[in-house]
C-alpha positions as CSV (number, residue, x, y, z in Angstrom):
1,M,-116.1,-7.7,119.9
2,S,-118.2,-5.2,118.1
3,D,-121.4,-3.6,119.4
4,K,-124.8,-4.8,118.4
5,D,-125.1,-2.3,115.5
6,G,-122.0,-3.7,113.8
7,G,-120.1,-0.5,114.5
8,M,-116.9,0.0,116.5
9,P,-116.1,-2.4,119.3
10,S,-117.8,-1.1,122.5
11,L,-114.5,-1.1,124.4
12,L,-112.9,1.2,121.8
13,S,-116.0,3.4,121.7
14,T,-116.0,3.7,125.5
15,S,-112.2,4.5,125.5
16,L,-112.7,7.2,122.8
17,S,-115.6,8.7,124.8
18,A,-113.6,8.7,128.0
19,L,-110.7,10.3,126.2
20,S,-112.9,13.1,124.9
21,V,-114.3,13.7,128.4
22,E,-110.8,13.8,129.8
23,D,-109.8,16.3,127.2
24,L,-112.8,18.4,127.9
25,V,-112.1,18.4,131.7
26,A,-108.4,19.2,131.1
27,E,-109.3,22.1,128.9
28,A,-111.8,23.4,131.4
29,L,-109.2,23.2,134.1
30,R,-106.7,25.1,132.0
31,D,-109.3,27.8,131.3
32,M,-110.1,28.0,135.0
33,M,-106.4,28.4,135.9
34,K,-106.0,31.1,133.2
35,D,-109.0,33.0,134.6
36,E,-107.6,32.7,138.1
37,I,-104.2,34.0,136.9
38,R,-105.9,36.9,135.1
39,S,-107.8,37.8,138.2
40,H,-104.7,37.8,140.3
41,I,-102.8,40.0,137.7
42,R,-105.7,42.4,137.6
43,K,-105.8,42.7,141.4
44,R,-102.1,43.4,141.5
45,L,-102.3,46.0,138.8
46,E,-105.2,47.7,140.6
47,Q,-103.0,48.0,143.6
48,D,-100.2,49.7,141.7
49,P,-101.5,52.4,139.3
50,R,-98.0,53.3,138.2
51,L,-97.3,49.8,137.0
52,K,-100.7,49.6,135.4
53,A,-100.1,52.8,133.4
54,E,-96.6,51.6,132.4
55,M,-98.0,48.3,131.2
56,R,-100.7,50.0,129.2
57,S,-98.1,52.3,127.7
58,A,-95.9,49.3,126.8
59,I,-98.9,47.5,125.2
60,D,-99.7,50.7,123.2
61,E,-96.1,50.7,122.0
62,L,-96.2,47.1,121.0
63,L,-99.5,47.6,119.1
64,E,-98.0,50.5,117.3
65,A,-94.9,48.5,116.5
66,K,-97.1,45.7,115.0
67,V,-98.9,48.2,112.8
68,R,-95.6,49.7,111.7
69,E,-94.3,46.2,110.9
70,A,-97.5,45.4,108.9
71,Y,-97.1,48.7,107.0
72,A,-93.4,47.9,106.3
73,M,-94.4,44.5,104.9
74,V,-97.0,46.1,102.6
75,R,-94.4,48.6,101.4
76,L,-91.9,45.7,100.8
77,G,-94.6,43.9,98.8
78,K,-95.2,47.0,96.7
79,C,-91.5,47.4,96.1
80,G,-91.2,43.7,95.1
81,A,-94.1,44.1,92.7
82,E,-92.6,47.2,91.2
83,L,-89.2,45.5,90.8
84,G,-90.9,42.6,89.1
85,V,-92.7,44.9,86.7
86,L,-89.4,46.7,85.9
87,M,-87.8,43.4,85.1
88,V,-90.2,42.4,82.3
89,P,-89.9,43.7,78.7
90,E,-91.2,47.1,77.9
91,D,-94.3,46.0,75.9
92,M,-95.3,43.6,78.6
93,R,-94.7,46.2,81.3
94,R,-97.2,48.6,79.8
95,R,-99.9,45.8,79.7
96,I,-99.1,44.9,83.3
97,E,-99.3,48.5,84.4
98,K,-102.6,49.0,82.6
99,D,-104.0,45.8,84.1
100,L,-102.8,46.7,87.6
101,A,-104.3,50.2,87.3
102,G,-107.6,48.7,86.3
103,L,-107.5,46.3,89.1
104,L,-106.7,49.0,91.7
105,E,-109.4,51.2,90.3
106,K,-111.9,48.4,90.6
107,E,-110.9,47.5,94.1
108,M,-111.0,51.1,95.3
109,G,-114.5,51.5,93.8
110,R,-115.5,48.4,95.7
111,L,-114.1,49.7,98.9
112,V,-115.8,53.1,98.5
113,D,-119.1,51.3,97.8
114,E,-118.8,49.3,101.0
115,M,-118.3,52.4,103.0
């Protein structure tokens, strides 16, 4: 039941090819539906400038909230690192602080160079 080249059986190959084509068609249809829905939403928003402005404002607030969340996570990470450093013995803490300072200096220099 294998093909002439000694590979997969032709029935299995055909089935796998058909499945891939079906997946591609289904994905294309989903994309077309999304485009149609987006178009419908845009038309409705163009008809109602107040709603469009309110939606933009809400999106701006959401983006700002995401930035605030990311900043808070960075601050929590910093606090966690600081707490970790405080928990180690004094002599090791000095070495860690020195290493961290060197690493930060190096990274800041790299960022400045990239600008």
